Phi, psi and omega in degrees: 000125179298137178083353180285144179262114178277313179203152175231141179218158179299139179267007177227159180304148178303145181090345178278121182298341179280348181300316181296320180295322179294320178296315179301318180297320179297313180296316179300317180297318180296319179295322180292335180268005181299148182287137174276139182221173176285142180220132178241353172081035176209146176255164178232156174245158180294148173285135178255158178300317182297317180292318178300317179299320181295336178268355182082017179282139178282329178233140178278098176228168180095200183209161179252124180290140168269184183291125178294151175290140178302136178078003181278164174302324179295317178295319179296332179273007177064032172285137181239155176302131180098344174298149180254130176264121181251335181205152175238121183051040176084352179263124181303139174268101185282325181230134179299332181294345178277345187304306184300316181298319182293311182294318183292337178281350181277135180292136175306137179093348178283154178284135178231133176250124179250121175277120184234160176232129172234153185337326185256356176153181181277151176205141175264127181245126179261143176203172178233118178299149173260165176296136175226175178247137176297137177294137179252091181253000000 
């Protein structure tokens, strides 16, 4: 992953007080070069067979939204905890684990349509991702 920190080590001999500062400068530079990605401010949980059955779905696909962060694009789009995400820009979300990758690949400011289900029916929710930073794990 570009910008990921695999390891950091002192850039000066051990015992040199400038070694810690050199390592810190290296880490700071790597963080500044981190990739900007799309962020909407909500996490998802996997769809379960039991939850899919309760909605009348024939196959368990999609994801279940957790509570959106206050002031996030997801909150502004009126996404609520427990809403079900079934598609992103018309493409079915087959695995909840794909959600982060799909959203993060979207350029901040682009239009995104999320097909959602809440107790009373389907609804398309539009939003625009904001700039976020790729996680450095």
